[in-house]
N, C-alpha and C positions, 0 to 999 in steps of 0.2 A: 172359083168353080170347079167340083170335083169331075173328075173324069169316071166313065164306068168301070174302068179296071179296077182303081182304087175303092169305089163304092163295093164293088162286088166282092173285092177279098175282103173288106171289113165287115160285110154282112156274112159271109164264111165264116169269119172268127166267131161273131157274136152269136150266129145260129149253134155254136157247140156251148152256150153259156147258159144254164137255166135262168130261167125269169124269178127274181127274187119276191116271193109271196108269204103267206103266212103258211104255207105247205113248206117251203122251203126250211123255213126254221123250226117247223115242229122235225121234221126229218133232222135237220142239223144236229137237234138236241137229242131226238133218239140217237142217231149215230155215236154220236160222242158217248152216250151213257151206255150201248152196247158195245162199243170199242172198249171201254173200261172194265165192263163186266167180263166181256171174254177173255181182256187180257188176265184178268184176276182168275178166270177160271183155268185157264191153259198155265199160269205160273204158279199158283198155289194150290188149286183143289187137285188138279193132275201132277201137280208136283214136276213140272217141266223146268222150272227155273227162269228167269227173266230172259236170259239171252236166248233159249230156246224159242220162247215165246214172241220175243222180238221178231226172231228171223223167221218165224210163221206168219204173223201180221204184216212185216215188209214184203215178204214173197207176193202176198198176199194183194199187197197196195201196188206193187210194180205189176202184177197180172193186170190189176183193172185199170191202173193209169196207163199201160201200153194201148189196152182195149180203147180208151177215152180219145187219146191222142192219135191212134191211127185211123179212126172213125172220120168220116168225111161230114157228118152232122152230128147234133146234138142227141143222145141217145140214153133215156133216163136210167137205163138198165146197167150202162157201162159206169154213169155218173155216180151211183148211189149206193153201191155194194159195200 
């Protein structure tokens, strides 16, 4: 038998995870493609190099990760950038 506190904590954690649907997979594929294209654009087209391009994307990742982790519930805008 589960107590209310354990169930409440579990539901809070699950509320920050998006439901896996067809939209999830479409967005995941588009995000991967966009990430690779963005990386190529910065490193090759703008000639910033791999290290600088990696640092730019790593910074963006850390900012969006911090926003998602610090939020109290799931926000698509924090999860999908």
